[in-house]
C-alpha positions in Angstrom: -2.3 8.3 -1.8 -3.1 9.0 -5.4 -5.7 7.3 -7.6 -6.4 7.7 -11.3 -10.1 6.8 -10.7 -12.5 9.7 -10.8 -14.0 10.6 -7.5 -12.1 7.9 -5.6 -12.7 8.1 -1.9 -9.9 9.4 0.3 -7.3 6.9 1.4 -4.2 7.5 3.6 -1.1 5.5 4.3 1.2 5.7 7.3 4.5 4.0 8.1 7.9 4.7 9.6 10.7 5.1 7.0 11.8 1.5 6.3 15.4 0.2 6.4 16.6 -1.9 3.4 15.9 -5.6 3.8 14.0 -5.1 7.1 10.3 -5.9 7.5 8.0 -3.0 8.3 4.4 -2.2 8.9 2.0 0.0 6.9 -1.3 1.3 8.1 -3.9 2.0 5.5 -7.1 4.0 6.2 -9.9 3.9 3.6 -12.6 6.6 4.1 -16.2 6.5 2.8 -16.7 2.8 3.3 -15.3 0.1 1.1 -12.6 -2.4 1.8 -8.9 -2.8 1.0 -8.4 -6.0 -1.1 -4.6 -6.1 -1.5 -1.4 -4.2 -0.6 1.8 -4.8 -2.5 4.9 -2.8 -3.7 7.0 -2.6 -6.8 10.1 -0.8 -8.0 8.9 0.8 -11.3 12.4 1.4 -12.6 13.3 -2.3 -12.3 9.8 -3.7 -13.1 9.8 -6.1 -10.0 8.1 -6.3 -6.7 9.1 -7.4 -3.2 10.6 -10.8 -2.4 8.1 -11.2 0.5 4.3 -11.4 0.6 2.7 -9.0 3.0 -0.1 -10.0 5.4 -3.1 -7.9 6.2 -5.1 -7.8 9.5 -8.8 -7.7 9.8 -9.9 -4.1 9.5 -11.0 -1.9 12.4 -13.2 1.0 11.4 -11.8 1.2 7.9 -8.2 0.9 9.1 -5.9 -1.9 8.0 -2.6 -3.0 9.3 -0.3 -4.6 6.7 2.8 -6.4 8.0 5.9 -8.0 6.4 6.6 -5.5 3.7 10.3 -5.6 2.8 12.1 -3.3 0.4 15.2 -5.2 -0.5 16.8 -2.5 -2.7 17.3 1.3 -2.4 15.4 3.5 -4.8 11.9 4.5 -5.8 9.1 2.1 -4.6 5.4 2.3 -5.3 3.1 1.0 -2.6 0.0 -0.2 -4.4 -3.4 -0.5 -2.6 -6.3 -2.1 -4.4 -9.7 -1.4 -2.8 -13.4 -2.0 -3.6 -15.9 0.8 -2.9 -19.5 0.6 -4.0 -18.7 -2.3 -6.3 -15.9 -0.3 -8.0 -12.2 -1.5 -8.0 -10.0 1.5 -7.2 -6.2 1.4 -7.3 -4.1 3.8 -5.2 -0.4 4.4 -5.4 2.0 5.9 -2.8 5.5 6.7 -3.9 8.4 6.5 -1.5 12.2 6.5 -1.9 14.3 4.1 0.2 17.9 5.0 0.8 
């Protein structure tokens, strides 16, 4: 995942390619401590997000499971992860194309 914050700790995202209008699960790993605050997704070309609200599990060793993400349209989506590390808010973005 990419962050515009200088010296942002490494973060990774993992998921199976989603099908349109089908719920899927994302796993987020945040390294160097900190915690994930929110996970959401938007379609930047259309300026809208998902029709569903994802839910996040209690983390295990810096790894979070986020369920009920649903991409309801094909196209470019940004998965957005907001984290807090050492009292700093850090935003990460992962781009994916849904066909």
